[in-house]
N, C-alpha and C positions, 0 to 999 in steps of 0.2 A: 280289450279283448282277449285270454290268454288265447298264449301260441299255438296250444292245444286244438284250439278252437280255431283258429288259419288257418291251419295245416287237414284239419275237415272239412272247412269251408273248402280250400284250396281242392283237394279232392277230389270232394265232390262234381264241383264243376267241372274240372279235370272227367272224369268219366259220363259225367254228361254231356260234354265233347267229343269223345269219345264215342258211344253211344248213339247220335246224330247222326254217325259216317259222314261227321267232319275233317275233310283232306288230307286239311291242315290238326291233325289234331296230335301227332306222333312229335308235331316243333314244343307243341307246348310241357313236353313231356320231360324234354332236353334230350342229350346228347343219349346215346347207347353207349356203354361204357363195354368192355372187355376185357378188362379188368378193376382191382378197385382202383377208383378215383385217390381218393382218402387211405393218410397211416389210421392205425388203429390207434391212435392217437385222436387224434384230428375225428376220430369219427366217435372218439367218451364225448370231444368235448362238445361238438355239433349236439349229440341224441344230448346233453344237460343246457345244453343254449334251446333246443326245440322242450326240452321239459319250463322252461322260463326261471333255472336258475343263472344269476349274477354272474360275474366275473370273480368276483369274491369266493360267490356260493361256490359255482365251479373248481378254484384252486383248492376250497378246501374238500369237498368232492376227492379232490383226485391227487390230495397233498403234491401242488404242487402250487408258483407263486402266480399272481394275479398276472405282470407281464409273461410269465411261459402261456398260460392264457392267454393273453392280449395276444402273441403271436401265432398261436395252433387257432386263433380263428381266424386271424387276415390269412393265413396260409390256405383254408379249405375254404373263404371264402374266397379266391383264388382260383383254386382247380377247382372250382364252381362255376366262376363266373358269377358269386354274388353280388346284389347293391348293400349287402346289409346281414347283420351276424340269423337275423328273421330267415331272409330269404333264403341263405343255406340251409335253413336246418328245414323247409320247407323242396328246396333243389333235392339234398338230400333225404329226407325222406319219402320225394319223384323219385328219386334211382334206387329209391328201396338198400341206399348203403349206409341203412342204421337199422 
């Protein structure tokens, strides 16, 4: 399943939960942020992850090394509390960071 489709499904589920008046709907959206949670470069990398690019594709698109891509993804995952790169893309989208 494409990442964009996963994100759309996750956002639809979140909207349905919020519309149902569930008390814990805010918990599903993740913590509120008072400022940028990700650096500009981390946002760029996660945005490309969300589009389904591989590390090699991201490196080529941003003119950086694959090693740097891996470091940026790991840093973004850590900041977002994500379990994997797809989860980071979903969380960043939900928090409107992309």
